[in-house]
Residue frames as a rotation matrix with the C-alpha (Angstrom) as fourth column:
MET 1
-0.915 -0.011 -0.404 115.18
-0.376 -0.343 0.861 36.61
-0.148 0.939 0.309 98.56
ALA 2
-0.726 0.674 -0.140 112.27
0.488 0.647 0.586 34.14
0.485 0.357 -0.798 98.52
ILE 3
-0.255 0.645 -0.720 110.50
0.860 -0.189 -0.474 36.10
-0.442 -0.740 -0.506 101.21
SER 4
-0.537 0.026 -0.843 110.81
-0.160 -0.984 0.072 39.37
-0.828 0.174 0.532 99.33
ILE 5
-0.953 0.234 -0.191 109.43
-0.152 0.175 0.973 37.72
0.261 0.956 -0.131 96.15
ILE 6
-0.432 0.826 -0.362 106.39
0.854 0.503 0.131 36.43
0.290 -0.253 -0.923 98.07
ALA 7
-0.283 0.298 -0.912 105.91
0.550 -0.728 -0.409 39.86
-0.786 -0.617 0.042 99.70
ARG 8
-0.819 -0.019 -0.574 105.95
-0.388 -0.719 0.577 41.55
-0.424 0.695 0.581 96.25
HIS 9
-0.851 0.516 -0.099 103.47
0.278 0.602 0.748 38.96
0.446 0.609 -0.656 94.97
PHE 10
-0.208 0.822 -0.529 101.00
0.977 0.150 -0.151 39.68
-0.045 -0.549 -0.835 97.72
ALA 11
-0.471 -0.001 -0.882 101.51
0.189 -0.977 -0.100 43.45
-0.861 -0.214 0.461 97.40
ARG 12
-0.929 0.120 -0.349 100.56
-0.369 -0.273 0.888 43.20
0.011 0.954 0.298 93.73
ALA 13
-0.678 0.696 -0.238 97.65
0.565 0.700 0.437 40.85
0.471 0.161 -0.867 94.47
SER 14
-0.368 0.546 -0.753 96.14
0.741 -0.318 -0.592 43.32
-0.562 -0.775 -0.287 96.96
LYS 15
-0.604 0.081 -0.793 95.77
-0.327 -0.933 0.154 45.81
-0.727 0.352 0.590 94.09
ILE 16
-0.916 0.289 -0.278 94.02
-0.156 0.382 0.911 43.41
0.369 0.878 -0.305 91.75
ALA 17
-0.286 0.899 0.332 90.18
-0.863 -0.091 -0.496 43.26
-0.416 -0.429 0.802 91.99
TYR 18
-0.990 -0.143 -0.008 89.13
-0.138 0.935 0.327 39.62
-0.039 0.325 -0.945 91.74
LEU 19
-0.171 0.950 -0.260 85.79
-0.590 0.112 0.799 38.16
0.789 0.290 0.542 90.71
PRO 20
0.354 0.354 0.866 84.04
-0.935 0.167 0.314 36.40
-0.034 -0.920 0.390 93.60
ASN 21
0.999 0.040 0.035 84.79
-0.040 0.999 0.001 32.77
-0.035 -0.002 0.999 92.49
GLU 22
0.343 -0.939 0.019 88.44
0.157 0.037 -0.987 33.72
0.926 0.342 0.160 91.84
ALA 23
-0.176 -0.372 0.912 88.75
-0.761 -0.536 -0.365 35.20
0.624 -0.758 -0.189 95.32
PHE 24
0.669 0.463 0.581 87.07
-0.727 0.570 0.382 32.19
-0.154 -0.678 0.718 96.92
ALA 25
0.899 -0.366 -0.240 89.39
0.220 0.852 -0.476 29.78
0.379 0.375 0.846 95.07
LEU 26
-0.009 -0.947 0.321 92.51
-0.067 -0.319 -0.945 31.76
0.998 -0.030 -0.061 96.15
THR 27
0.079 0.104 0.991 91.30
-0.948 -0.299 0.107 32.03
0.308 -0.949 0.075 99.74
LYS 28
0.898 0.315 0.307 90.74
-0.397 0.880 0.260 28.27
-0.188 -0.355 0.916 99.95
ALA 29
0.705 -0.682 -0.195 94.04
0.238 0.486 -0.841 27.51
0.669 0.546 0.505 98.22
TYR 30
-0.241 -0.848 0.473 96.04
-0.201 -0.433 -0.879 29.56
0.949 -0.307 -0.066 100.78
ALA 31
0.404 0.395 0.825 94.20
-0.896 -0.011 0.444 28.15
0.184 -0.918 0.350 103.78
ILE 32
0.168 -0.509 -0.844 96.87
-0.290 0.793 -0.536 25.56
0.942 0.335 -0.015 104.57
SER 33
-0.429 -0.265 0.863 96.67
-0.892 -0.022 -0.451 25.38
0.139 -0.964 -0.227 108.39
PRO 34
-0.938 0.005 -0.346 95.89
0.025 0.998 -0.052 21.99
0.345 -0.057 -0.937 109.89
TYR 35
-0.541 0.813 -0.214 92.55
0.462 0.074 -0.884 23.33
-0.703 -0.577 -0.416 111.22
ASP 36
-0.043 0.666 0.745 89.49
0.990 -0.071 0.121 24.59
0.133 0.743 -0.656 109.38
GLU 37
-0.872 -0.400 -0.281 90.29
0.444 -0.889 -0.109 28.30
-0.206 -0.220 0.953 108.97
SER 38
0.175 0.918 -0.356 87.54
0.520 -0.393 -0.758 30.90
-0.836 -0.052 -0.546 108.96
VAL 39
-0.423 -0.180 0.888 86.84
0.871 -0.351 0.344 32.89
0.250 0.919 0.305 105.81
ASP 40
-0.009 0.340 -0.940 86.51
0.702 -0.668 -0.248 36.58
-0.712 -0.662 -0.232 106.72
ILE 41
0.118 0.106 0.987 85.50
0.869 -0.491 -0.051 39.71
0.480 0.865 -0.150 104.88
ALA 42
-0.441 -0.189 -0.877 86.47
0.563 -0.819 -0.107 43.34
-0.699 -0.542 0.468 105.50
LEU 43
0.031 0.592 0.805 83.84
0.964 -0.231 0.133 45.58
0.265 0.772 -0.578 103.88
THR 44
-0.800 -0.307 -0.515 84.43
0.430 -0.893 -0.135 49.35
-0.418 -0.329 0.847 103.67
LEU 45
0.177 0.952 0.250 81.28
0.972 -0.128 -0.199 51.47
-0.158 0.278 -0.947 103.40
ASN 46
-0.563 -0.237 0.792 80.81
0.510 -0.854 0.106 54.91
0.651 0.463 0.601 101.93
ILE 47
0.645 0.760 -0.074 79.68
0.482 -0.331 0.811 56.40
0.592 -0.559 -0.580 105.26
ASP 48
-0.303 -0.618 0.726 80.80
-0.422 -0.595 -0.683 58.65
0.854 -0.514 -0.080 108.04
ALA 49
0.006 0.349 -0.937 80.54
0.501 0.810 0.305 56.17
0.865 -0.471 -0.170 110.89
LYS 50
-0.880 -0.337 -0.334 81.18
0.457 -0.410 -0.790 58.93
0.130 -0.847 0.515 113.45
LYS 51
-0.667 0.734 0.128 77.71
-0.711 -0.678 0.185 60.30
0.222 0.032 0.974 112.66
THR 52
-0.673 0.423 0.607 74.92
-0.260 0.633 -0.729 58.48
-0.693 -0.648 -0.316 114.52
ASP 53
0.385 0.898 -0.213 72.61
-0.536 0.030 -0.844 58.64
-0.751 0.439 0.493 111.52
GLN 54
0.396 -0.286 -0.872 75.10
-0.846 0.254 -0.468 56.70
0.356 0.924 -0.141 109.42
THR 55
-0.473 -0.489 0.733 75.71
-0.746 0.664 -0.038 53.71
-0.469 -0.565 -0.679 111.71
VAL 56
0.168 0.458 -0.873 75.21
-0.780 0.604 0.167 50.34
0.603 0.652 0.459 110.06
ARG 57
-0.821 -0.356 0.447 74.56
-0.556 0.678 -0.481 47.33
-0.131 -0.643 -0.754 112.28
GLY 58
0.225 0.934 -0.277 72.28
-0.962 0.259 0.092 44.31
0.157 0.246 0.957 111.93
THR 59
-0.221 -0.167 0.961 71.80
-0.411 0.909 0.064 40.57
-0.885 -0.381 -0.269 111.96
CYS 60
0.042 0.145 -0.988 72.01
-0.992 0.122 -0.025 38.22
0.117 0.982 0.149 109.01
ALA 61
0.561 0.180 0.808 71.13
-0.339 0.940 0.026 34.54
-0.755 -0.289 0.588 108.65
MET 62
-0.378 -0.812 -0.445 73.78
-0.842 0.102 0.530 32.53
-0.385 0.575 -0.722 106.81
PRO 63
0.558 0.718 -0.415 72.14
-0.828 0.516 -0.220 30.04
0.056 0.466 0.883 104.40
SER 64
0.335 -0.511 -0.792 75.22
-0.170 0.794 -0.584 27.78
0.927 0.331 0.179 104.46
GLY 65
0.885 -0.030 -0.464 75.73
0.455 0.256 0.853 28.15
0.094 -0.966 0.241 108.21
LEU 66
0.684 -0.689 0.239 79.01
-0.684 -0.720 -0.116 29.24
0.252 -0.084 -0.964 109.78
GLY 67
0.114 -0.712 -0.693 80.66
-0.310 0.637 -0.706 25.89
0.944 0.295 -0.148 110.24
LYS 68
-0.894 -0.437 -0.100 80.12
-0.058 0.334 -0.941 25.38
0.444 -0.835 -0.324 113.92
LYS 69
-0.115 0.867 -0.486 77.43
0.796 0.373 0.477 24.31
0.595 -0.332 -0.732 116.30
ILE 70
-0.594 -0.044 0.803 75.85
-0.223 -0.950 -0.217 27.33
0.773 -0.308 0.554 117.96
LYS 71
-0.486 0.409 -0.772 74.57
0.832 0.486 -0.266 26.97
0.266 -0.772 -0.577 121.55
ILE 72
-0.409 0.470 0.782 71.68
-0.045 -0.866 0.498 29.32
0.911 0.168 0.376 122.28
ALA 73
-0.774 0.283 -0.567 70.35
0.610 0.090 -0.788 30.55
-0.172 -0.955 -0.242 125.62
VAL 74
-0.360 0.768 0.529 66.76
0.288 -0.447 0.847 31.85
0.887 0.458 -0.060 125.66
PHE 75
-0.963 0.110 -0.245 65.41
0.191 -0.359 -0.914 34.18
-0.188 -0.927 0.325 128.32
THR 76
-0.542 0.840 0.033 61.66
-0.301 -0.231 0.925 33.90
0.785 0.491 0.378 128.39
SER 77
-0.099 0.590 0.801 58.68
-0.995 -0.067 -0.074 33.25
0.009 -0.805 0.594 130.66
ALA 78
-0.633 -0.214 0.744 58.13
-0.429 0.897 -0.108 29.71
-0.644 -0.388 -0.659 131.99
VAL 79
0.384 0.883 0.271 55.16
-0.196 0.365 -0.910 29.15
-0.902 0.296 0.313 129.73
ASN 80
0.797 -0.102 -0.595 57.48
-0.604 -0.156 -0.782 29.38
-0.013 0.982 -0.186 126.74
TYR 81
0.001 -0.893 0.451 60.21
-0.769 0.287 0.570 27.05
-0.639 -0.348 -0.686 127.97
LYS 82
0.079 0.095 0.992 58.99
0.289 0.951 -0.114 24.03
-0.954 0.296 0.048 125.97
LEU 83
0.954 0.290 0.079 58.55
0.179 -0.336 -0.925 26.11
-0.241 0.896 -0.373 122.81
ALA 84
0.553 -0.814 -0.180 62.17
-0.830 -0.558 -0.026 27.31
-0.079 0.164 -0.983 123.06
ALA 85
-0.192 -0.655 0.731 63.59
-0.539 0.693 0.479 23.91
-0.820 -0.302 -0.486 123.80
ASP 86
0.363 0.419 0.832 61.67
0.406 0.733 -0.546 22.27
-0.839 0.536 0.096 120.98
ALA 87
0.991 -0.009 -0.131 62.93
-0.112 -0.583 -0.805 24.95
-0.069 0.813 -0.579 118.57
GLY 88
0.577 -0.809 -0.116 66.52
0.483 0.453 -0.750 24.02
0.659 0.376 0.652 119.46
ALA 89
0.350 -0.477 0.807 67.64
-0.672 -0.727 -0.138 26.22
0.653 -0.494 -0.575 122.39
GLU 90
-0.120 -0.513 -0.850 70.12
0.293 0.800 -0.524 24.40
0.949 -0.311 0.054 124.60
PHE 91
-0.833 -0.287 -0.474 69.78
0.535 -0.195 -0.822 26.70
0.143 -0.938 0.316 127.61
VAL 92
-0.379 0.770 0.513 66.38
-0.405 -0.637 0.656 27.71
0.832 0.041 0.554 128.91
GLY 93
0.194 0.498 -0.845 64.68
0.569 0.644 0.511 27.39
0.799 -0.580 -0.158 132.27
ASP 94
0.946 0.319 0.052 64.55
0.130 -0.522 0.843 28.57
0.296 -0.791 -0.536 135.84
SER 95
0.631 -0.741 -0.230 68.23
0.561 0.232 0.795 27.85
-0.536 -0.630 0.562 136.53
LEU 96
0.414 -0.480 0.773 69.62
0.812 -0.189 -0.552 29.92
0.411 0.856 0.312 133.59
LEU 97
0.594 -0.148 0.791 69.94
-0.184 -0.982 -0.045 33.24
0.783 -0.119 -0.610 135.43
LYS 98
0.899 -0.287 0.332 71.38
-0.296 0.161 0.941 31.56
-0.323 -0.944 0.060 138.52
ASP 99
0.547 -0.720 0.426 74.04
0.771 0.632 0.077 29.84
-0.325 0.286 0.901 136.41
ILE 100
0.401 -0.392 0.828 74.98
0.502 -0.662 -0.557 33.16
0.766 0.639 -0.068 134.76
LYS 101
0.793 -0.061 0.606 75.31
-0.460 -0.712 0.531 34.86
0.399 -0.700 -0.592 138.15
GLU 102
0.733 -0.531 0.424 77.68
-0.119 0.514 0.849 32.07
-0.669 -0.673 0.314 139.20
GLY 103
-0.021 -0.817 -0.576 79.76
-0.794 -0.336 0.506 32.53
-0.607 0.469 -0.642 136.02
LYS 104
-0.418 -0.050 0.907 78.53
0.303 0.934 0.191 29.44
-0.856 0.355 -0.375 134.20
ILE 105
0.352 0.439 -0.826 78.29
-0.622 -0.550 -0.557 30.77
-0.699 0.710 0.079 130.64
GLU 106
-0.478 -0.526 0.703 78.45
0.078 0.772 0.631 27.93
-0.875 0.357 -0.328 128.14
PHE 107
0.453 0.702 0.550 76.37
0.694 0.110 -0.712 29.43
-0.560 0.704 -0.437 125.28
ASP 108
-0.565 -0.721 0.402 77.36
0.791 -0.334 0.513 31.37
-0.235 0.607 0.759 122.19
LYS 109
-0.740 0.437 0.512 74.22
0.052 -0.721 0.691 33.40
0.671 0.537 0.511 121.45
THR 110
-0.784 0.537 -0.312 71.25
0.378 0.015 -0.925 34.76
-0.492 -0.843 -0.215 123.36
ILE 111
-0.580 0.719 0.384 67.60
0.168 -0.356 0.919 35.55
0.797 0.598 0.086 122.61
ALA 112
-0.885 0.350 -0.307 65.10
0.276 -0.137 -0.951 37.23
-0.375 -0.927 0.024 124.93
THR 113
-0.125 0.896 0.426 61.39
0.862 -0.115 0.494 37.76
0.492 0.429 -0.758 124.67
GLN 114
-0.203 -0.054 0.978 60.29
0.134 -0.991 -0.027 41.33
0.970 0.125 0.208 125.34
GLU 115
0.758 0.591 0.275 58.77
-0.181 -0.215 0.960 40.82
0.626 -0.778 -0.056 128.79
MET 116
0.683 -0.530 -0.503 62.17
0.727 0.560 0.397 39.63
0.071 -0.637 0.768 130.16
MET 117
0.175 -0.715 0.677 64.13
0.437 -0.559 -0.704 42.83
0.882 0.419 0.215 129.56
ASP 118
0.452 0.024 0.892 63.57
-0.653 -0.672 0.349 44.30
0.608 -0.740 -0.288 133.02
VAL 119
0.974 -0.084 0.211 64.59
-0.081 0.740 0.668 41.00
-0.212 -0.667 0.714 134.56
LEU 120
0.592 -0.770 0.237 67.81
0.781 0.477 -0.403 40.97
0.198 0.424 0.884 132.52
LYS 121
0.760 -0.271 0.590 68.94
-0.128 -0.953 -0.273 44.50
0.637 0.132 -0.759 133.31
PRO 122
0.737 -0.508 0.446 71.02
-0.559 -0.086 0.825 43.46
-0.381 -0.857 -0.348 136.41
PHE 123
0.514 -0.527 0.677 72.90
0.415 0.843 0.341 40.98
-0.750 0.106 0.652 134.23
GLY 124
0.992 -0.092 0.091 74.07
0.032 -0.514 -0.857 43.60
0.125 0.853 -0.506 131.74
LYS 125
0.488 -0.858 0.162 77.45
-0.854 -0.431 0.291 43.89
-0.180 -0.280 -0.943 133.46
ILE 126
-0.064 -0.469 0.881 78.05
-0.226 0.867 0.445 40.17
-0.972 -0.171 -0.162 132.97
LEU 127
0.340 0.326 0.882 76.54
0.679 0.564 -0.470 39.61
-0.651 0.758 -0.030 129.52
GLY 128
0.942 0.135 -0.308 77.37
-0.063 -0.829 -0.555 42.99
-0.330 0.542 -0.773 127.94
PRO 129
0.186 -0.955 -0.232 81.19
-0.788 -0.286 0.545 42.72
-0.587 0.081 -0.806 127.85
ARG 130
-0.529 -0.340 0.778 80.81
0.041 0.905 0.424 39.28
-0.848 0.256 -0.464 126.23
GLY 131
-0.809 0.262 -0.526 78.49
-0.587 -0.354 0.728 40.58
0.005 0.898 0.441 123.56
LEU 132
-0.843 0.447 -0.299 75.70
0.401 0.893 0.204 38.41
0.358 0.052 -0.932 124.94
MET 133
-0.667 0.627 -0.404 73.25
0.152 -0.416 -0.897 41.00
-0.730 -0.659 0.182 126.26
PRO 134
-0.265 0.632 0.728 70.06
0.962 0.222 0.158 40.87
-0.062 0.742 -0.667 124.17
THR 135
-0.606 0.107 -0.788 69.11
0.035 -0.986 -0.161 44.20
-0.794 -0.125 0.594 122.64
LEU 136
0.531 0.845 0.058 66.47
0.193 -0.054 -0.980 45.44
-0.825 0.531 -0.192 120.23
LYS 137
0.436 -0.444 -0.783 69.16
-0.790 -0.605 -0.096 46.89
-0.431 0.661 -0.614 117.98
SER 138
-0.649 -0.754 0.102 70.84
-0.659 0.624 0.421 43.50
-0.381 0.206 -0.901 117.67
GLY 139
-0.179 0.655 -0.734 67.59
-0.834 0.295 0.467 41.84
0.522 0.696 0.493 116.72
ASN 140
-0.586 -0.090 -0.805 67.65
0.143 0.967 -0.212 39.25
0.797 -0.240 -0.554 119.51
VAL 141
-0.819 0.571 -0.054 64.83
-0.034 -0.143 -0.989 40.74
-0.572 -0.809 0.137 121.62
VAL 142
-0.851 0.487 -0.196 61.62
-0.158 0.118 0.980 39.42
0.501 0.865 -0.023 120.04
PRO 143
-0.068 0.909 0.412 57.94
-0.997 -0.076 0.003 38.99
0.034 -0.411 0.911 120.70
VAL 144
-0.233 0.004 0.972 56.86
-0.446 0.888 -0.110 35.50
-0.864 -0.459 -0.205 121.71
ASP 145
0.738 0.617 0.274 55.26
-0.052 0.457 -0.888 34.81
-0.673 0.640 0.370 118.33
LYS 146
0.732 -0.563 -0.384 58.68
-0.554 -0.163 -0.817 35.30
0.397 0.810 -0.431 116.69
LEU 147
0.337 -0.635 0.695 60.63
-0.803 0.191 0.564 33.23
-0.491 -0.748 -0.446 119.22
GLU 148
0.513 -0.074 0.855 60.58
0.172 0.985 -0.018 29.89
-0.841 0.156 0.518 117.39
GLU 149
0.921 -0.129 0.368 61.55
0.353 -0.122 -0.928 31.43
0.165 0.984 -0.067 114.04
THR 150
0.651 -0.704 0.284 64.40
-0.701 -0.701 -0.130 33.47
0.291 -0.115 -0.950 115.63
ILE 151
0.320 -0.525 0.789 65.84
-0.528 0.593 0.608 30.40
-0.787 -0.611 -0.087 117.34
LYS 152
0.642 0.000 0.767 65.78
0.472 0.788 -0.395 28.39
-0.605 0.616 0.505 114.06
VAL 153
0.912 -0.308 0.270 67.40
0.059 -0.554 -0.830 31.19
0.405 0.773 -0.488 112.06
MET 154
0.496 -0.745 0.446 70.10
-0.868 -0.433 0.243 31.66
0.012 -0.508 -0.861 114.68
LYS 155
0.403 -0.295 0.867 70.76
-0.195 0.897 0.396 27.91
-0.894 -0.328 0.304 114.79
MET 156
0.888 -0.008 0.460 71.18
0.439 0.315 -0.842 27.89
-0.138 0.949 0.283 111.03
GLY 157
-0.221 -0.975 0.000 74.01
0.964 -0.219 0.151 30.36
-0.147 0.033 0.989 111.44
SER 158
0.757 0.538 0.370 73.21
0.563 -0.825 0.048 33.97
0.331 0.172 -0.928 112.20
LEU 159
-0.353 -0.914 -0.202 75.88
0.920 -0.298 -0.256 36.66
0.173 -0.276 0.945 112.43
GLN 160
0.775 0.463 -0.430 75.66
0.551 -0.829 0.100 40.06
-0.310 -0.314 -0.897 113.99
PHE 161
-0.170 -0.858 0.484 77.63
0.966 -0.242 -0.088 42.80
0.193 0.453 0.871 112.38
ARG 162
0.814 0.372 -0.446 78.31
0.450 -0.890 0.078 46.44
-0.368 -0.264 -0.892 112.89
CYS 163
0.502 -0.678 0.537 80.59
0.427 -0.346 -0.836 49.01
0.752 0.649 0.116 111.21
GLN 164
0.077 -0.614 -0.786 83.55
0.966 -0.149 0.211 50.33
-0.247 -0.775 0.581 113.15
LYS 165
0.405 0.115 -0.907 84.47
0.249 -0.968 -0.011 54.01
-0.880 -0.221 -0.421 113.40
GLU 166
-0.647 -0.669 -0.365 86.48
-0.211 -0.302 0.930 53.79
-0.732 0.679 0.054 110.15
GLY 167
0.135 0.786 -0.603 83.32
-0.906 -0.148 -0.396 52.63
-0.400 0.600 0.692 108.32
ILE 168
-0.503 -0.426 -0.752 84.56
-0.680 0.733 0.039 49.02
0.534 0.531 -0.658 108.04
ILE 169
0.596 0.622 0.508 82.65
-0.790 0.566 0.234 45.86
-0.142 -0.541 0.829 108.86
HIS 170
-0.576 -0.763 -0.292 84.74
-0.756 0.634 -0.163 42.83
0.310 0.127 -0.942 109.75
THR 171
0.265 0.700 0.663 82.89
-0.842 0.503 -0.194 39.54
-0.470 -0.507 0.723 109.89
THR 172
-0.772 -0.470 0.427 83.11
-0.278 0.855 0.438 35.78
-0.571 0.219 -0.791 109.10
ILE 173
0.037 0.803 -0.595 81.15
-0.990 -0.054 -0.134 34.34
-0.139 0.594 0.792 106.17
GLY 174
0.881 0.325 -0.343 82.18
-0.383 0.916 -0.117 30.69
0.277 0.234 0.932 106.45
ARG 175
0.472 -0.737 0.484 85.06
-0.259 0.409 0.875 28.22
-0.843 -0.538 0.003 106.73
SER 176
-0.288 -0.683 -0.672 87.81
-0.877 -0.093 0.471 27.17
-0.384 0.725 -0.572 104.33
SER 177
-0.842 0.032 0.539 86.19
0.111 0.987 0.115 23.75
-0.528 0.157 -0.834 104.07
PHE 178
0.213 0.962 -0.174 83.07
-0.020 -0.174 -0.985 25.31
-0.977 0.213 -0.017 102.51
THR 179
-0.091 -0.151 0.984 82.57
0.955 0.266 0.129 24.98
-0.281 0.952 0.120 98.79
GLU 180
-0.959 -0.268 0.095 82.72
0.283 -0.886 0.367 28.11
-0.014 0.379 0.925 96.62
GLU 181
-0.343 0.911 0.229 78.96
0.248 -0.147 0.957 27.93
0.906 0.385 -0.176 96.21
GLU 182
0.324 0.431 -0.842 78.40
0.904 0.121 0.411 27.82
0.279 -0.894 -0.350 99.98
LEU 183
-0.500 -0.561 -0.660 80.67
0.707 -0.704 0.063 30.85
-0.500 -0.435 0.749 100.43
LYS 184
-0.907 0.141 0.397 78.89
0.226 -0.631 0.742 32.65
0.355 0.762 0.541 97.58
VAL 185
0.036 0.999 0.028 75.37
0.449 -0.041 0.893 32.31
0.893 -0.019 -0.450 99.02
ASN 186
0.263 0.016 -0.965 76.57
0.950 -0.180 0.256 33.40
-0.170 -0.984 -0.062 102.45
LEU 187
-0.766 -0.593 -0.248 78.33
0.527 -0.801 0.284 36.42
-0.367 0.087 0.926 100.96
ARG 188
-0.653 0.576 0.492 75.20
0.261 -0.439 0.860 37.34
0.711 0.690 0.136 99.05
ALA 189
0.350 0.788 -0.506 73.05
0.761 0.076 0.644 37.12
0.546 -0.611 -0.573 102.17
PHE 190
-0.034 -0.453 -0.891 75.48
0.880 -0.436 0.189 39.34
-0.474 -0.777 0.414 104.07
ILE 191
-0.935 -0.332 0.121 75.81
0.346 -0.784 0.516 41.99
-0.076 0.524 0.848 101.29
ALA 192
-0.313 0.902 0.297 72.03
0.396 -0.161 0.904 42.05
0.863 0.400 -0.307 100.82
ALA 193
0.390 0.407 -0.826 71.61
0.913 -0.052 0.405 42.60
0.122 -0.912 -0.392 104.61
VAL 194
-0.477 -0.631 -0.612 74.11
0.665 -0.714 0.218 45.51
-0.575 -0.303 0.760 104.55
ASN 195
-0.905 0.124 0.406 72.41
0.271 -0.568 0.777 47.08
0.327 0.814 0.480 101.54
SER 196
0.041 0.996 -0.078 69.03
0.661 0.032 0.749 46.89
0.749 -0.082 -0.658 103.23
LEU 197
0.417 0.065 -0.907 70.44
0.865 -0.334 0.374 49.06
-0.279 -0.940 -0.195 106.06
ARG 198
-0.353 -0.589 0.727 71.68
0.814 -0.577 -0.072 51.85
0.461 0.566 0.683 103.80
PRO 199
-0.325 0.205 -0.923 71.57
0.646 -0.664 -0.375 55.14
-0.690 -0.719 0.084 105.75
ALA 200
0.649 0.696 0.307 69.39
0.717 -0.426 -0.551 57.82
-0.253 0.578 -0.776 104.15
ALA 201
0.711 -0.380 -0.591 72.29
-0.237 -0.922 0.307 60.32
-0.662 -0.078 -0.746 104.28
VAL 202
-0.238 -0.853 0.464 74.56
0.265 0.402 0.876 58.27
-0.934 0.332 0.130 102.01
ARG 203
0.603 0.300 -0.739 75.06
-0.586 -0.461 -0.666 59.61
-0.541 0.835 -0.102 98.51
GLY 204
-0.038 -0.606 -0.794 76.26
-0.943 0.284 -0.171 57.37
0.330 0.743 -0.583 95.70
LYS 205
0.217 0.071 -0.974 77.22
-0.119 0.992 0.046 53.74
0.969 0.106 0.224 96.20
LEU 206
0.842 0.136 0.521 77.15
-0.525 -0.013 0.851 52.31
0.122 -0.991 0.060 99.70
LEU 207
0.790 -0.560 0.248 79.81
0.418 0.789 0.450 49.68
-0.448 -0.252 0.858 99.14
LYS 208
0.720 -0.576 -0.387 83.30
-0.625 -0.780 -0.003 51.09
-0.300 0.245 -0.922 98.71
LYS 209
-0.081 -0.732 -0.676 85.76
-0.777 0.471 -0.417 48.18
0.624 0.492 -0.607 98.75
ALA 210
0.788 0.393 0.474 86.05
-0.601 0.656 0.456 44.65
-0.132 -0.644 0.753 100.10
PHE 211
-0.300 -0.884 -0.360 88.75
-0.841 0.423 -0.338 42.12
0.451 0.201 -0.870 100.92
ILE 212
0.839 0.542 0.056 88.36
-0.511 0.748 0.423 38.44
0.187 -0.384 0.904 101.71
LYS 213
-0.242 -0.964 -0.109 90.87
-0.757 0.258 -0.601 36.16
0.608 -0.062 -0.792 103.48
SER 214
0.514 0.264 -0.816 91.25
0.303 0.834 0.461 33.01
0.802 -0.485 0.349 105.53
THR 215
0.973 -0.045 -0.225 92.50
0.210 -0.219 0.953 33.15
-0.092 -0.975 -0.204 109.13
GLN 216
0.272 -0.960 -0.070 96.19
0.270 0.006 0.963 32.74
-0.924 -0.281 0.261 108.26
GLY 217
0.021 -0.273 0.962 96.07
0.977 0.209 0.038 33.57
-0.211 0.939 0.271 104.55
PRO 218
-0.918 -0.371 -0.143 96.60
0.321 -0.903 0.284 36.80
-0.234 0.215 0.948 102.58
ALA 219
-0.025 0.922 -0.386 93.76
0.130 -0.380 -0.916 39.19
-0.991 -0.073 -0.111 101.75
TRP 220
-0.703 -0.079 0.707 92.30
0.692 0.154 0.706 39.23
-0.165 0.985 -0.053 98.26
ARG 221
-0.713 0.445 -0.542 90.56
-0.313 -0.894 -0.322 42.33
-0.627 -0.060 0.776 96.97
LEU 222
-0.258 0.744 0.617 87.06
0.743 0.561 -0.365 41.78
-0.617 0.364 -0.698 95.50
ASP 223
-0.872 0.178 0.455 85.66
0.265 -0.612 0.746 43.54
0.411 0.771 0.487 92.44
ILE 224
-0.866 0.488 -0.110 83.09
-0.049 -0.303 -0.952 45.55
-0.498 -0.818 0.286 94.41
ASP 225
-0.321 0.803 -0.503 80.45
-0.942 -0.324 0.085 45.73
-0.095 0.501 0.860 91.64
THR 226
-0.347 0.176 -0.921 80.43
-0.432 0.842 0.324 41.95
0.832 0.510 -0.216 91.26
ILE 227
-0.724 0.159 -0.671 79.40
0.602 0.622 -0.501 41.45
0.338 -0.767 -0.546 94.92
ASP 228
-0.894 0.433 -0.115 76.98
-0.317 -0.793 -0.520 44.38
-0.316 -0.428 0.846 95.14
THR 229
-0.592 0.719 0.363 73.48
0.696 0.684 -0.220 42.97
-0.407 0.123 -0.905 95.18
ASN 230
0.385 0.714 -0.584 72.23
0.240 -0.689 -0.684 46.34
-0.891 0.123 -0.436 93.95
SER 231
-0.273 -0.582 -0.766 74.48
-0.648 -0.478 0.593 46.27
-0.711 0.658 -0.246 90.90
ALA 232
0.746 0.534 -0.397 73.65
-0.632 0.381 -0.675 44.91
-0.209 0.754 0.622 87.47
LYS 233
0.159 -0.809 -0.566 77.13
-0.703 0.309 -0.640 43.40
0.693 0.500 -0.520 87.43
CYS 234
0.060 -0.101 0.993 76.57
-0.940 0.329 0.091 41.31
-0.336 -0.939 -0.075 90.57
LEU 235
-0.157 -0.230 -0.960 77.84
-0.631 0.772 -0.082 37.72
0.760 0.593 -0.266 90.24
ILE 236
-0.981 -0.192 0.037 76.80
-0.143 0.575 -0.806 36.34
0.134 -0.795 -0.591 93.62
């Protein structure tokens, strides 16, 4: 009986559109696992993702970070090794490609300067399946004069996102230990990044619906206008 009551409660809750701060409070309240759960968003876009001209993918810096230390590997010419290391890259140097070939992959993100792409091509079969192959589309292939800035932004907490074939973007915007304000500024940065990538073929509003949840918690529907950075009703 108790289980059916809870099920009915969550079924009703999924139909209610919550304001951002209400949804953040509920998400945090139901994150009761002994570990720091992630806070995730599922954002449905008004696109036909099967059409190549309506694909949405990009990179976004998270002002509040993502709650974990990010280890970065940088592929660049020897003259830039010190620049990369001083900017915060943990893995850079002559031994990096040798370690990858031997299966020693201890980094979370990668950045490459443009002149290294031909050198990296043979490593695509190793890095690609792990989502670690630098590409222009992902924004982690940069000119040398952008290397320091890119490393610092990625260290701050940079997420890569892309819509799936259903037109939905699933991504993490923080942790349950974050304050509501920290979650709000991260959500704003993410939504602004998505809006900046609006396909020209889209008619009407780009954002269709959104749900937020912790790793083990229920999903809470967001009032879409109150999180749309292009709306006068935006509250983030």
